[in-house]
Backbone of each chain as ProteinMPNN parsed JSONL, in Angstrom:
{"seq_chain_A": "MTITVKLFASYRELLGEEEILLDLEEGACVGDALSLLKLRFPVLVDQGYSPLTACNLEHVSKRHALRDGDELAIFPPVSGG", "coords_chain_A": {"N_chain_A": [[-1.962, 15.78, -25.233], [-3.043, 15.887, -21.801], [-1.689, 15.447, -18.613], [-1.905, 14.746, -15.072], [0.462, 15.549, -12.714], [1.57, 14.302, -9.71], [3.285, 15.195, -6.793], [5.523, 14.117, -4.263], [6.799, 14.226, -0.881], [10.246, 14.894, -0.759], [10.314, 15.795, -3.414], [7.944, 17.238, -3.698], [8.495, 19.355, -1.981], [10.793, 20.463, -3.184], [9.822, 21.42, -5.636], [7.812, 23.004, -4.798], [5.165, 22.508, -5.224], [2.173, 20.544, -5.113], [0.839, 19.382, -7.118], [0.831, 19.27, -10.632], [-0.224, 20.291, -13.833], [0.498, 18.824, -16.907], [1.318, 19.246, -20.241], [1.665, 17.084, -22.936], [3.116, 15.508, -25.845], [1.214, 13.36, -27.988], [1.578, 9.887, -27.371], [3.678, 10.083, -25.652], [5.966, 8.993, -23.062], [6.594, 7.973, -19.606], [9.245, 8.675, -19.067], [9.584, 10.801, -20.858], [7.911, 12.701, -19.708], [9.272, 13.129, -17.3], [11.662, 14.236, -18.3], [10.739, 16.639, -19.372], [9.818, 17.88, -17.043], [12.245, 18.204, -15.701], [13.485, 20.056, -17.327], [11.854, 22.228, -16.904], [12.006, 22.526, -14.178], [14.885, 22.792, -13.0], [15.979, 22.128, -10.543], [15.257, 19.585, -10.023], [17.151, 17.93, -11.086], [20.068, 16.03, -10.267], [19.654, 15.091, -7.569], [20.755, 13.071, -6.248], [19.451, 10.731, -6.03], [17.178, 8.653, -7.86], [13.936, 9.469, -9.164], [11.026, 7.622, -8.241], [8.255, 6.233, -10.021], [4.73, 6.243, -10.502], [1.798, 5.309, -12.188], [-1.535, 6.098, -12.28], [-1.831, 4.889, -9.755], [-0.266, 2.579, -9.917], [2.954, 1.105, -9.829], [5.272, 2.096, -12.305], [7.549, 1.841, -15.116], [10.084, 3.956, -16.648], [9.53, 3.754, -19.297], [6.862, 3.436, -19.651], [3.872, 4.014, -21.417], [2.022, 6.992, -21.619], [-1.346, 8.26, -21.157], [-3.986, 10.506, -22.086], [-5.241, 12.323, -19.352], [-4.126, 10.736, -17.399], [-2.843, 10.05, -14.08], [0.163, 10.821, -12.885], [2.48, 9.909, -10.547], [5.258, 11.123, -8.719], [7.99, 10.295, -6.789], [10.377, 10.017, -4.033], [12.597, 7.212, -3.128], [10.935, 5.004, -0.909], [10.283, 5.484, 2.644], [8.804, 4.662, 4.828], [7.323, 3.202, 7.829]], "CA_chain_A": [[-2.69, 15.239, -24.069], [-2.703, 16.518, -20.52], [-1.678, 14.535, -17.468], [-1.715, 15.372, -13.764], [1.636, 15.044, -12.018], [1.489, 14.49, -8.256], [4.64, 15.183, -6.235], [5.508, 13.758, -2.851], [7.978, 14.311, 0.004], [11.291, 15.84, -1.16], [9.981, 16.396, -4.71], [6.902, 18.241, -3.443], [9.127, 20.544, -1.393], [11.718, 21.055, -4.156], [9.084, 22.136, -6.674], [6.857, 23.904, -4.175], [3.833, 22.19, -5.758], [1.71, 19.174, -4.885], [0.212, 18.866, -8.325], [1.125, 20.083, -11.819], [-0.783, 19.785, -15.092], [1.585, 18.775, -17.881], [0.894, 18.951, -21.621], [2.654, 16.224, -23.595], [2.777, 15.016, -27.188], [0.613, 12.024, -28.011], [2.586, 8.83, -27.424], [4.764, 10.331, -24.695], [6.086, 8.017, -21.982], [6.935, 8.54, -18.302], [10.557, 9.299, -19.197], [9.39, 12.098, -21.527], [7.334, 13.611, -18.718], [10.348, 13.491, -16.367], [12.587, 15.131, -18.996], [10.1, 17.951, -19.464], [9.813, 18.459, -15.692], [13.614, 18.613, -15.357], [13.741, 21.3, -18.06], [11.094, 23.312, -16.278], [12.441, 22.638, -12.77], [16.259, 22.236, -12.965], [16.297, 21.637, -9.2], [14.978, 18.136, -10.01], [18.348, 17.202, -11.513], [21.143, 15.894, -9.267], [19.21, 14.94, -6.186], [21.493, 11.958, -5.647], [18.63, 9.527, -6.128], [16.256, 8.766, -8.991], [12.535, 9.419, -8.76], [10.173, 6.476, -8.562], [7.071, 6.727, -10.715], [3.528, 5.407, -10.509], [0.748, 5.857, -13.044], [-2.857, 5.637, -11.827], [-1.611, 4.111, -8.524], [0.549, 1.383, -10.159], [4.362, 1.362, -10.161], [5.565, 1.951, -13.733], [8.914, 2.183, -15.513], [10.196, 5.191, -17.441], [9.066, 3.5, -20.672], [5.4, 3.281, -19.659], [3.195, 4.989, -22.285], [1.007, 7.776, -20.909], [-2.567, 8.583, -21.886], [-4.652, 11.723, -21.632], [-5.975, 12.172, -18.09], [-3.403, 9.904, -16.428], [-2.252, 10.648, -12.88], [1.538, 10.335, -12.747], [3.064, 10.285, -9.251], [6.723, 11.138, -8.682], [8.364, 10.304, -5.379], [11.677, 9.413, -3.718], [12.514, 5.88, -2.522], [10.044, 5.098, 0.246], [10.948, 5.383, 3.952], [7.798, 4.506, 5.877], [7.561, 2.169, 8.843]], "C_chain_A": [[-2.205, 15.958, -22.805], [-2.748, 15.464, -19.421], [-1.54, 15.361, -16.188], [-0.498, 14.728, -13.108], [1.459, 15.333, -10.532], [2.887, 14.285, -7.679], [4.575, 14.92, -4.741], [6.865, 13.992, -2.186], [8.989, 15.314, -0.544], [10.946, 16.508, -2.493], [8.907, 17.478, -4.562], [7.536, 19.523, -2.895], [10.061, 21.241, -2.385], [10.974, 21.913, -5.177], [8.084, 23.124, -6.095], [5.435, 23.695, -4.664], [3.475, 20.76, -5.355], [1.269, 18.525, -6.185], [0.484, 19.825, -9.473], [0.402, 19.459, -13.007], [0.309, 19.894, -16.144], [1.008, 18.419, -19.247], [2.002, 18.194, -22.325], [2.165, 15.859, -24.985], [2.103, 13.648, -27.045], [1.73, 10.986, -28.095], [3.731, 9.017, -26.449], [4.77, 9.258, -23.605], [6.501, 8.733, -20.691], [8.276, 9.264, -18.357], [10.47, 10.658, -19.872], [8.845, 13.131, -20.538], [8.409, 14.068, -17.729], [11.329, 14.463, -17.018], [12.025, 16.546, -19.064], [10.097, 18.647, -18.093], [11.209, 18.952, -15.302], [14.018, 19.882, -16.1], [13.08, 22.476, -17.346], [11.56, 23.573, -14.852], [13.844, 22.026, -12.646], [16.65, 21.677, -11.596], [16.06, 20.123, -9.088], [16.209, 17.314, -10.37], [19.323, 17.119, -10.33], [20.641, 15.893, -7.832], [19.96, 13.811, -5.495], [20.691, 10.672, -5.601], [17.643, 9.752, -7.265], [14.821, 8.737, -8.503], [11.9, 8.08, -9.114], [8.886, 7.028, -9.162], [5.937, 5.712, -10.625], [2.49, 6.096, -11.383], [-0.582, 5.247, -12.608], [-2.718, 4.587, -10.72], [-0.809, 2.823, -8.72], [1.986, 1.809, -10.436], [4.557, 1.163, -11.664], [7.026, 2.34, -13.991], [8.886, 3.469, -16.335], [9.64, 4.996, -18.854], [7.549, 3.375, -20.776], [4.744, 4.393, -20.49], [2.075, 5.676, -21.521], [-0.198, 8.023, -21.803], [-3.201, 9.828, -21.27], [-5.414, 11.441, -20.329], [-5.271, 11.322, -17.048], [-2.952, 10.731, -15.229], [-0.88, 10.011, -12.689], [2.1, 10.833, -11.416], [4.576, 10.151, -9.315], [7.142, 11.245, -7.228], [9.736, 9.674, -5.165], [11.49, 7.982, -3.206], [11.801, 5.947, -1.162], [10.794, 4.889, 1.564], [9.943, 5.31, 5.089], [8.201, 3.424, 6.864], [7.937, 2.788, 10.165]], "O_chain_A": [[-1.122, 16.542, -22.763], [-3.703, 14.696, -19.308], [-1.115, 16.516, -16.218], [-0.435, 13.507, -12.963], [1.224, 16.477, -10.142], [3.583, 13.332, -8.028], [3.697, 15.425, -4.042], [7.915, 13.96, -2.828], [8.636, 16.471, -0.774], [11.259, 17.684, -2.681], [8.963, 18.511, -5.23], [7.165, 20.63, -3.288], [10.116, 22.47, -2.425], [11.433, 22.996, -5.541], [7.566, 23.981, -6.81], [4.593, 24.584, -4.541], [4.338, 19.887, -5.264], [1.312, 17.305, -6.343], [0.382, 21.042, -9.315], [0.413, 18.239, -13.172], [0.968, 20.927, -16.262], [0.301, 17.421, -19.395], [3.156, 18.621, -22.309], [0.968, 15.894, -25.271], [2.382, 12.889, -26.117], [2.714, 11.183, -28.808], [4.656, 8.207, -26.414], [3.731, 8.69, -23.266], [6.731, 9.943, -20.687], [8.434, 10.335, -17.771], [11.202, 11.577, -19.503], [9.267, 14.287, -20.536], [8.462, 15.241, -17.36], [11.783, 15.409, -16.373], [12.74, 17.524, -18.844], [10.342, 19.85, -17.999], [11.345, 19.989, -14.653], [14.792, 20.69, -15.585], [13.657, 23.554, -17.206], [11.515, 24.707, -14.375], [13.981, 20.874, -12.234], [17.553, 20.846, -11.501], [16.584, 19.465, -8.189], [16.306, 16.142, -10.006], [19.387, 18.027, -9.501], [21.159, 16.621, -6.985], [19.816, 13.616, -4.288], [21.2, 9.635, -5.177], [17.311, 10.89, -7.597], [14.515, 8.052, -7.527], [12.2, 7.487, -10.151], [8.474, 8.146, -8.853], [6.151, 4.5, -10.666], [2.325, 7.315, -11.325], [-0.732, 4.026, -12.573], [-3.38, 3.55, -10.735], [-0.681, 2.042, -7.778], [2.222, 2.757, -11.184], [4.07, 0.186, -12.234], [7.648, 3.057, -13.207], [7.824, 3.995, -16.67], [9.316, 5.972, -19.53], [7.013, 3.224, -21.874], [5.029, 5.574, -20.286], [1.274, 5.02, -20.854], [-0.099, 8.001, -23.03], [-2.982, 10.152, -20.103], [-6.135, 10.449, -20.221], [-5.761, 11.194, -15.926], [-2.713, 11.934, -15.334], [-0.768, 8.826, -12.376], [2.184, 12.039, -11.186], [5.108, 9.199, -9.887], [6.719, 12.155, -6.514], [10.209, 8.898, -5.996], [10.373, 7.576, -2.886], [12.051, 6.855, -0.369], [11.816, 4.203, 1.6], [10.188, 5.826, 6.18], [9.265, 2.816, 6.754], [8.174, 2.071, 11.137]]}, "seq_chain_B": "MATSDPDLIDVVAGPIDVAGLQGAVRRNSSGAVASFVGVVRDEHQGVRVHHLVYEAYPPMAQREMRRIAAEARAQWPIDAIALVHRVGRLEIGEASVAIVVAAPHRREALEACAFAIEKLKREVPIWKKEYSADGAAWVIGDPSRS", "coords_chain_B": {"N_chain_B": [[-14.731, -0.636, 1.334], [-15.128, -4.084, 0.657], [-17.597, -6.098, 2.194], [-16.938, -8.7, 2.485], [-14.288, -8.737, 2.784], [-11.949, -9.393, 5.143], [-9.728, -8.029, 6.013], [-7.913, -5.31, 7.55], [-7.09, -2.29, 6.488], [-5.383, 0.71, 6.513], [-4.616, 4.244, 6.375], [-3.875, 6.596, 8.667], [-4.57, 9.661, 10.468], [-4.415, 10.1, 13.127], [-3.712, 8.758, 16.483], [-2.802, 5.245, 16.577], [-4.904, 2.582, 17.278], [-3.904, 0.013, 18.765], [-4.728, -2.095, 20.443], [-7.382, -2.23, 19.739], [-7.17, -3.119, 17.092], [-6.056, -5.63, 17.555], [-8.175, -6.922, 18.737], [-10.009, -6.787, 16.667], [-9.024, -8.375, 14.568], [-9.064, -10.928, 15.544], [-10.445, -14.186, 15.407], [-12.779, -16.869, 16.197], [-11.419, -19.093, 15.467], [-8.817, -18.414, 15.833], [-5.672, -18.982, 17.268], [-3.553, -17.515, 17.851], [-2.376, -14.189, 18.055], [-0.381, -12.032, 16.464], [1.643, -9.167, 16.824], [3.175, -6.276, 15.433], [4.595, -3.265, 16.3], [5.695, -0.264, 15.192], [7.667, 2.31, 16.503], [8.432, 5.766, 17.17], [11.772, 6.658, 17.553], [14.424, 8.24, 19.518], [16.775, 8.777, 18.194], [18.864, 8.765, 15.29], [21.254, 7.419, 13.293], [23.264, 8.49, 14.946], [22.35, 11.033, 15.42], [20.384, 13.177, 17.398], [16.975, 12.845, 17.463], [14.165, 14.938, 17.241], [11.397, 15.004, 16.499], [9.172, 13.318, 14.141], [7.829, 13.669, 10.827], [5.416, 12.162, 8.921], [4.535, 11.394, 5.561], [2.167, 10.398, 3.105], [1.054, 8.769, 0.086], [-1.976, 8.437, -0.089], [-4.135, 6.873, -1.538], [-2.64, 5.114, -3.136], [-0.944, 3.984, -1.258], [-2.77, 2.562, 0.326], [-3.665, 0.734, -1.53], [-1.307, -0.719, -2.068], [-0.821, -1.755, 0.474], [-3.018, -3.393, 0.734], [-2.442, -5.245, -1.215], [-0.165, -6.434, -0.111], [-1.333, -7.65, 2.106], [-2.901, -9.538, 0.778], [-0.887, -11.083, -0.376], [0.313, -12.136, 1.925], [-1.779, -13.668, 2.886], [-1.89, -15.535, 0.834], [0.348, -17.012, 1.313], [0.351, -17.942, 3.935], [-1.85, -19.665, 6.197], [-3.853, -17.605, 7.419], [-6.109, -15.909, 9.684], [-6.941, -13.215, 9.719], [-5.633, -9.974, 8.85], [-4.163, -6.902, 9.825], [-3.06, -3.809, 8.606], [-1.836, -0.796, 9.416], [-0.911, 2.528, 9.0], [0.376, 5.523, 10.325], [0.148, 9.038, 9.599], [1.495, 12.442, 9.404], [2.557, 14.616, 12.104], [4.64, 13.028, 14.457], [5.523, 12.264, 17.767], [8.369, 11.366, 19.883], [8.254, 7.979, 20.82], [5.663, 7.545, 19.979], [3.384, 5.485, 18.087], [4.044, 4.629, 14.768], [3.368, 2.755, 12.899], [1.412, -0.227, 12.607], [1.208, -3.726, 12.504], [-0.929, -6.376, 12.577], [-1.653, -9.722, 13.06], [-3.853, -12.417, 12.945], [-4.068, -15.881, 13.465], [-4.517, -19.474, 13.231], [-2.33, -20.714, 14.49], [0.826, -19.936, 16.186], [3.157, -19.837, 14.577], [2.549, -19.238, 11.858], [1.284, -16.818, 12.268], [3.329, -15.173, 13.315], [5.261, -15.307, 11.259], [3.875, -14.241, 9.031], [3.408, -11.693, 9.972], [6.022, -10.636, 10.214], [6.785, -10.753, 7.532], [4.95, -8.936, 6.416], [5.607, -6.399, 7.564], [8.202, -6.015, 6.628], [7.771, -5.928, 3.831], [6.068, -3.715, 3.696], [7.755, -1.618, 4.51], [9.523, -1.551, 2.396], [7.975, -1.111, 0.083], [5.598, 0.441, 0.222], [4.153, 3.585, -0.578], [5.159, 5.803, 1.409], [6.679, 8.32, 3.35], [9.249, 9.616, 5.534], [10.116, 12.502, 7.427], [12.776, 13.786, 9.188], [13.169, 15.629, 12.118], [15.637, 17.298, 13.727], [18.303, 18.449, 15.929], [20.061, 19.243, 14.003], [18.504, 20.245, 12.005], [15.961, 19.777, 9.46], [15.251, 16.87, 7.574], [14.433, 14.838, 4.78], [14.07, 11.334, 4.955], [15.634, 9.172, 2.856], [14.764, 6.267, 1.25], [16.179, 2.99, 0.501], [16.812, 2.701, -2.808], [17.198, 0.353, -4.229], [15.69, -1.465, -3.016], [13.088, -0.903, -3.462]], "CA_chain_B": [[-14.214, -2.003, 1.508], [-16.145, -5.124, 0.527], [-17.869, -6.682, 3.51], [-16.337, -10.034, 2.536], [-12.852, -8.58, 3.008], [-11.743, -9.323, 6.592], [-8.499, -7.338, 6.358], [-8.053, -3.91, 7.97], [-6.018, -1.553, 5.828], [-5.712, 2.13, 6.673], [-3.63, 5.293, 6.613], [-4.642, 7.406, 9.615], [-3.926, 10.917, 10.886], [-4.364, 10.143, 14.59], [-3.09, 7.597, 17.128], [-3.218, 3.91, 16.15], [-5.497, 1.818, 18.38], [-3.362, -1.336, 18.577], [-5.594, -3.061, 21.137], [-8.589, -2.353, 18.922], [-6.832, -3.968, 15.94], [-5.868, -7.005, 18.04], [-9.511, -7.486, 18.929], [-10.748, -6.838, 15.405], [-8.568, -9.451, 13.671], [-9.226, -12.243, 16.172], [-11.629, -15.0, 15.12], [-12.821, -17.992, 17.134], [-10.426, -20.069, 14.997], [-7.464, -17.896, 16.061], [-4.967, -19.383, 18.483], [-2.424, -16.591, 18.018], [-2.454, -12.843, 17.477], [0.976, -11.47, 16.475], [1.593, -7.726, 16.562], [4.383, -5.475, 15.337], [4.307, -1.834, 16.402], [6.869, 0.576, 14.984], [7.534, 3.548, 17.277], [9.433, 6.801, 16.879], [12.841, 6.676, 18.553], [15.01, 9.582, 19.692], [18.124, 8.851, 17.622], [19.033, 8.131, 13.983], [22.632, 7.557, 12.815], [24.036, 9.337, 15.849], [21.763, 12.366, 15.575], [19.229, 13.176, 18.292], [15.753, 13.187, 16.724], [13.149, 15.588, 18.073], [10.12, 14.395, 16.106], [9.097, 12.931, 12.733], [6.585, 13.928, 10.091], [5.199, 11.172, 7.861], [3.657, 11.768, 4.447], [1.801, 9.228, 2.3], [0.2, 8.9, -1.099], [-2.925, 7.515, 0.55], [-4.825, 5.829, -2.313], [-1.69, 4.088, -3.582], [-0.471, 3.281, -0.06], [-3.785, 1.579, 0.725], [-3.674, -0.32, -2.544], [-0.115, -1.543, -1.857], [-0.991, -2.488, 1.732], [-4.006, -4.45, 0.476], [-1.733, -6.272, -1.984], [0.694, -7.148, 0.845], [-2.235, -8.519, 2.886], [-3.284, -10.665, -0.091], [0.289, -11.943, -0.519], [0.469, -12.86, 3.188], [-2.86, -14.652, 2.896], [-1.582, -16.591, -0.133], [1.488, -17.812, 1.787], [0.102, -18.538, 5.249], [-3.281, -19.786, 6.508], [-4.145, -16.673, 8.507], [-7.525, -15.57, 9.821], [-7.105, -11.824, 9.29], [-4.426, -9.164, 9.027], [-4.368, -5.452, 9.829], [-1.893, -2.967, 8.334], [-2.242, 0.591, 9.616], [0.212, 3.457, 9.102], [-0.032, 6.876, 10.705], [0.844, 10.141, 8.937], [1.494, 13.688, 10.158], [3.642, 14.756, 13.08], [4.676, 12.045, 15.541], [6.53, 12.539, 18.795], [9.125, 10.207, 20.343], [7.457, 6.995, 21.549], [4.352, 7.297, 19.366], [3.367, 4.398, 17.099], [3.898, 5.075, 13.382], [2.815, 1.666, 12.077], [1.057, -1.465, 13.312], [0.818, -4.906, 11.728], [-1.494, -7.34, 13.519], [-2.071, -10.911, 12.312], [-4.464, -13.507, 13.701], [-3.972, -17.154, 12.749], [-4.747, -20.59, 14.156], [-1.121, -21.054, 15.25], [1.76, -18.828, 16.316], [4.206, -19.766, 13.564], [2.092, -18.48, 10.68], [0.992, -15.432, 12.678], [4.611, -14.454, 13.441], [5.921, -15.208, 9.949], [3.119, -13.314, 8.178], [3.603, -10.359, 10.544], [7.373, -10.198, 9.818], [6.725, -10.548, 6.081], [4.174, -7.735, 6.075], [6.302, -5.144, 7.902], [9.343, -5.858, 5.703], [7.234, -5.493, 2.533], [5.542, -2.348, 3.84], [8.865, -0.653, 4.553], [10.181, -1.495, 1.084], [7.134, -0.917, -1.099], [4.41, 1.301, 0.345], [4.568, 4.98, -0.766], [5.109, 6.629, 2.625], [8.009, 8.904, 3.565], [9.359, 10.316, 6.81], [11.035, 13.622, 7.53], [13.317, 13.829, 10.542], [13.472, 16.942, 12.678], [16.644, 17.129, 14.778], [19.06, 19.679, 16.205], [20.743, 19.616, 12.757], [17.534, 20.746, 11.027], [14.966, 18.806, 9.008], [15.69, 16.197, 6.346], [13.69, 13.648, 4.366], [14.814, 10.076, 4.96], [15.5, 8.566, 1.536], [14.897, 4.826, 1.356], [17.133, 2.338, -0.381], [16.055, 2.518, -4.053], [17.318, -1.006, -4.739], [14.719, -2.31, -2.296], [11.724, -0.477, -3.774]], "C_chain_B": [[-15.369, -3.012, 1.398], [-16.362, -5.785, 1.893], [-17.263, -8.071, 3.628], [-14.845, -9.952, 2.825], [-12.589, -8.414, 4.503], [-10.534, -8.491, 6.991], [-8.746, -5.871, 6.651], [-6.842, -3.155, 7.448], [-6.336, -0.075, 5.981], [-4.462, 2.996, 6.797], [-4.376, 6.331, 7.448], [-3.85, 8.64, 10.047], [-3.782, 11.003, 12.398], [-3.74, 8.876, 15.157], [-3.671, 6.271, 16.645], [-3.705, 3.134, 17.373], [-5.088, 0.349, 18.225], [-4.258, -2.384, 19.243], [-6.876, -3.289, 20.345], [-8.343, -3.256, 17.716], [-6.688, -5.423, 16.373], [-7.218, -7.686, 18.268], [-10.226, -7.711, 17.602], [-10.317, -7.988, 14.503], [-8.836, -10.846, 14.249], [-10.527, -12.909, 15.748], [-11.678, -16.129, 16.145], [-11.848, -19.088, 16.739], [-8.996, -19.644, 15.32], [-6.887, -18.419, 17.366], [-3.806, -18.443, 18.777], [-2.758, -15.25, 17.378], [-1.056, -12.244, 17.612], [0.899, -10.005, 16.083], [3.001, -7.176, 16.407], [3.96, -4.02, 15.411], [5.624, -1.083, 16.23], [6.656, 1.891, 15.706], [8.681, 4.5, 16.957], [10.494, 6.783, 17.973], [13.606, 8.001, 18.469], [16.356, 9.76, 19.014], [18.126, 8.193, 16.25], [20.431, 8.442, 13.487], [23.402, 8.601, 13.634], [23.471, 10.727, 16.074], [20.514, 12.255, 16.449], [17.995, 13.669, 17.528], [14.756, 13.823, 17.678], [11.747, 15.05, 17.782], [10.181, 14.037, 14.633], [7.786, 13.438, 12.139], [6.505, 12.907, 8.955], [4.227, 11.71, 6.831], [3.372, 10.504, 3.636], [1.119, 9.673, 1.01], [-0.967, 7.956, -0.808], [-3.598, 6.486, -0.372], [-3.877, 4.726, -2.785], [-1.155, 3.292, -2.396], [-1.48, 2.207, 0.35], [-3.83, 0.418, -0.26], [-2.486, -1.274, -2.343], [-0.239, -2.371, -0.57], [-1.991, -3.635, 1.553], [-3.357, -5.6, -0.304], [-0.836, -7.098, -1.059], [-0.156, -8.104, 1.687], [-2.617, -9.742, 2.063], [-2.107, -11.628, -0.269], [0.527, -12.757, 0.753], [-0.551, -13.996, 3.271], [-2.571, -15.828, 1.961], [-0.474, -17.517, 0.387], [1.243, -18.516, 3.108], [-1.409, -18.63, 5.485], [-3.646, -18.887, 7.691], [-5.635, -16.346, 8.525], [-7.8, -14.154, 9.335], [-5.82, -11.072, 9.574], [-4.823, -7.694, 8.997], [-3.04, -4.782, 9.521], [-2.361, -1.519, 8.436], [-0.996, 1.45, 9.768], [-0.331, 4.836, 9.445], [0.761, 7.908, 9.905], [0.7, 11.411, 9.774], [2.647, 13.703, 11.142], [3.524, 13.726, 14.196], [5.824, 12.371, 16.486], [7.25, 11.237, 19.156], [8.198, 9.28, 21.138], [6.095, 6.721, 20.944], [4.474, 6.225, 18.282], [3.132, 4.969, 15.702], [3.213, 4.02, 12.526], [2.473, 0.48, 12.972], [0.656, -2.526, 12.301], [0.297, -5.91, 12.747], [-2.071, -8.502, 12.712], [-2.674, -11.935, 13.264], [-4.42, -14.762, 12.84], [-4.249, -18.285, 13.741], [-3.552, -20.871, 15.052], [-0.086, -19.941, 15.186], [2.727, -18.699, 15.142], [3.741, -18.934, 12.363], [1.757, -17.027, 11.036], [2.278, -14.606, 12.713], [5.268, -14.263, 12.08], [5.195, -14.209, 9.044], [3.315, -11.876, 8.656], [4.965, -9.811, 10.12], [7.419, -9.9, 8.324], [6.067, -9.21, 5.754], [4.917, -6.448, 6.426], [7.5, -4.94, 6.978], [8.868, -5.36, 4.347], [6.747, -4.054, 2.611], [6.685, -1.336, 3.788], [9.547, -0.503, 3.194], [9.293, -0.922, -0.01], [6.006, 0.105, -0.983], [4.828, 2.776, 0.267], [4.241, 5.871, 0.437], [6.543, 7.092, 2.875], [8.04, 9.572, 4.929], [10.414, 11.42, 6.724], [11.436, 13.742, 8.986], [13.613, 15.254, 10.952], [14.419, 16.732, 13.854], [17.311, 18.471, 15.026], [19.771, 20.165, 14.949], [19.794, 20.219, 11.72], [16.558, 19.651, 10.644], [15.437, 18.179, 7.707], [14.788, 15.004, 6.062], [14.606, 12.429, 4.46], [14.55, 9.42, 3.607], [15.743, 7.065, 1.669], [15.95, 4.292, 0.405], [16.425, 2.022, -1.691], [16.14, 1.093, -4.589], [16.29, -1.926, -4.091], [13.287, -1.94, -2.658], [11.19, -1.239, -4.969]], "O_chain_B": [[-16.44, -2.813, 1.971], [-15.412, -5.998, 2.646], [-17.086, -8.578, 4.736], [-14.203, -10.971, 3.081], [-12.967, -7.393, 5.078], [-10.319, -8.258, 8.18], [-9.654, -5.255, 6.093], [-5.718, -3.357, 7.908], [-7.43, 0.361, 5.625], [-3.409, 2.551, 7.254], [-5.384, 6.883, 7.005], [-2.62, 8.654, 9.996], [-3.094, 11.891, 12.901], [-3.289, 8.014, 14.402], [-4.86, 6.171, 16.343], [-3.002, 3.042, 18.38], [-5.815, -0.453, 17.638], [-4.513, -3.44, 18.665], [-7.391, -4.406, 20.288], [-9.2, -4.063, 17.356], [-7.126, -6.336, 15.673], [-7.372, -8.881, 18.019], [-10.952, -8.69, 17.43], [-11.133, -8.526, 13.755], [-8.834, -11.832, 13.513], [-11.583, -12.275, 15.73], [-10.716, -16.326, 16.887], [-11.483, -19.923, 17.567], [-8.061, -20.415, 15.109], [-7.509, -18.321, 18.424], [-3.154, -18.553, 19.815], [-3.348, -15.189, 16.3], [-0.593, -11.976, 18.72], [0.195, -9.635, 15.143], [3.91, -7.552, 17.147], [3.073, -3.586, 14.677], [6.55, -1.246, 17.024], [5.612, 2.526, 15.56], [9.756, 4.081, 16.529], [10.18, 6.877, 19.159], [13.469, 8.767, 17.515], [17.022, 10.774, 19.222], [17.465, 7.173, 16.055], [20.766, 9.608, 13.278], [24.089, 9.466, 13.09], [24.04, 11.516, 16.829], [19.692, 11.357, 16.265], [17.985, 14.785, 17.01], [14.525, 13.322, 18.779], [11.006, 14.688, 18.696], [11.132, 14.405, 13.944], [6.786, 13.613, 12.836], [7.416, 12.805, 8.133], [3.245, 12.378, 7.154], [4.239, 9.642, 3.499], [0.672, 10.813, 0.882], [-0.948, 6.801, -1.233], [-3.631, 5.308, -0.015], [-4.251, 3.554, -2.833], [-0.935, 2.085, -2.498], [-1.1, 1.084, 0.68], [-4.011, -0.736, 0.131], [-2.643, -2.491, -2.438], [0.178, -3.528, -0.522], [-1.836, -4.705, 2.141], [-3.675, -6.77, -0.087], [-0.752, -8.318, -1.201], [0.254, -9.235, 1.95], [-2.653, -10.857, 2.584], [-2.299, -12.843, -0.31], [0.898, -13.928, 0.68], [-0.235, -15.118, 3.668], [-2.948, -16.965, 2.244], [-0.368, -18.665, -0.044], [1.841, -19.556, 3.385], [-2.162, -17.771, 5.026], [-3.738, -19.354, 8.827], [-6.33, -16.487, 7.518], [-8.776, -13.916, 8.622], [-5.021, -11.471, 10.421], [-5.707, -7.292, 8.239], [-2.012, -5.134, 10.1], [-3.184, -1.069, 7.639], [-0.12, 1.137, 10.574], [-1.362, 5.261, 8.924], [1.922, 7.672, 9.571], [-0.092, 11.468, 10.715], [3.588, 12.916, 11.036], [2.466, 13.563, 14.802], [6.932, 12.704, 16.066], [6.807, 10.149, 18.79], [7.456, 9.728, 22.012], [5.427, 5.766, 21.342], [5.518, 6.076, 17.648], [2.164, 5.692, 15.468], [2.552, 4.349, 11.541], [3.153, 0.216, 13.964], [-0.118, -2.276, 11.376], [1.011, -6.259, 13.687], [-2.872, -8.299, 11.8], [-2.065, -12.278, 14.277], [-4.698, -14.718, 11.642], [-4.219, -18.072, 14.953], [-3.712, -21.222, 16.221], [-0.099, -19.113, 14.275], [3.081, -17.587, 14.749], [4.452, -18.037, 11.909], [1.923, -16.123, 10.217], [2.319, -13.484, 12.208], [5.775, -13.182, 11.779], [5.841, -13.413, 8.362], [3.38, -10.951, 7.846], [5.064, -8.654, 9.712], [8.02, -8.913, 7.901], [6.563, -8.449, 4.923], [4.863, -5.489, 5.656], [7.786, -3.81, 6.584], [9.487, -4.468, 3.767], [6.984, -3.263, 1.697], [6.589, -0.318, 3.102], [10.086, 0.559, 2.882], [9.801, -0.304, -0.946], [5.51, 0.586, -2.001], [5.755, 3.185, 0.965], [3.229, 6.571, 0.481], [7.496, 6.349, 2.64], [7.016, 10.036, 5.431], [11.439, 11.29, 6.056], [10.6, 13.794, 9.888], [14.243, 16.002, 10.205], [14.072, 16.085, 14.842], [16.95, 19.487, 14.432], [20.06, 21.355, 14.823], [20.242, 20.66, 10.661], [16.346, 18.706, 11.404], [15.961, 18.871, 6.835], [14.423, 14.255, 6.968], [15.778, 12.494, 4.087], [13.404, 9.145, 3.25], [16.797, 6.64, 2.142], [16.535, 5.032, -0.387], [15.533, 1.174, -1.715], [15.253, 0.661, -5.326], [16.053, -3.036, -4.567], [12.354, -2.602, -2.204], [10.052, -1.018, -5.384]]}, "name": "protein", "num_of_chains": 2, "seq": "MTITVKLFASYRELLGEEEILLDLEEGACVGDALSLLKLRFPVLVDQGYSPLTACNLEHVSKRHALRDGDELAIFPPVSGGMATSDPDLIDVVAGPIDVAGLQGAVRRNSSGAVASFVGVVRDEHQGVRVHHLVYEAYPPMAQREMRRIAAEARAQWPIDAIALVHRVGRLEIGEASVAIVVAAPHRREALEACAFAIEKLKREVPIWKKEYSADGAAWVIGDPSRS"}
C-alpha cells in the first residue's frame, strides 16, 4: 500500500520535504511508517522530542493500523497561540 | 460551513479583524462578549525576538478548533464562539490568535474564552518559529500537554 506522509514545522525543514509517498507492507501501522522514515532520513532520530502523528486529520497512536491512501501527518509538539 | 453552525473557525494569512469577530458573535440574547487576543511580544526566555513565523496544518487545525468550540458549547450556555489563528510572518505587536465568546452573562463568556485558548495552545496543530539575534528556532511545545 502507499500512504502520503505530510511533514510540518521542524520535521518539514529537517527532511526538506512537505510531502513524501511511502510504500508499506499491508497491515503496517504508524510506528512502522516512522521506523521506515528514520531509516531513510537518519536526521529524524535524536531530535530530543518524539513526533506526534495524525491519520486523516485525527490524532493517532503509533499502533494505529494504516490503509492504502491514508494521509499520515508527522509534527512536533504544538506551539501555537 | 453549515449555515446552522454559528461558530467562526478559521486559519488566516492576514491580520485578524477582532472588532469584526466581536460583532459577528453577538446575538440579541448576548449580555457579554469576552475576547482574548494573543499578540507577538519582543522577548522569549531572555532572548530579544525580532519576529515570528507561524505554520499550521490547516484542515486539521480547523477540525480541532471546531471540536474545541463544540466542547465549550457543551459546558457553557454560550451564544457563539470565534476561534481564529493567523499564520505566516508576524511582527511584534501583531495578533496571532483571537478567541471571542458571546453569552448571556459574563461568567460563562469569560470561562469559555479561557477554556478555548488553553485548549487551542495544547491541541491545535500550529507551530511558531522565533527569529532573534541568536538565529531562528522552532518553539517545541510541551509534549505531555498535547
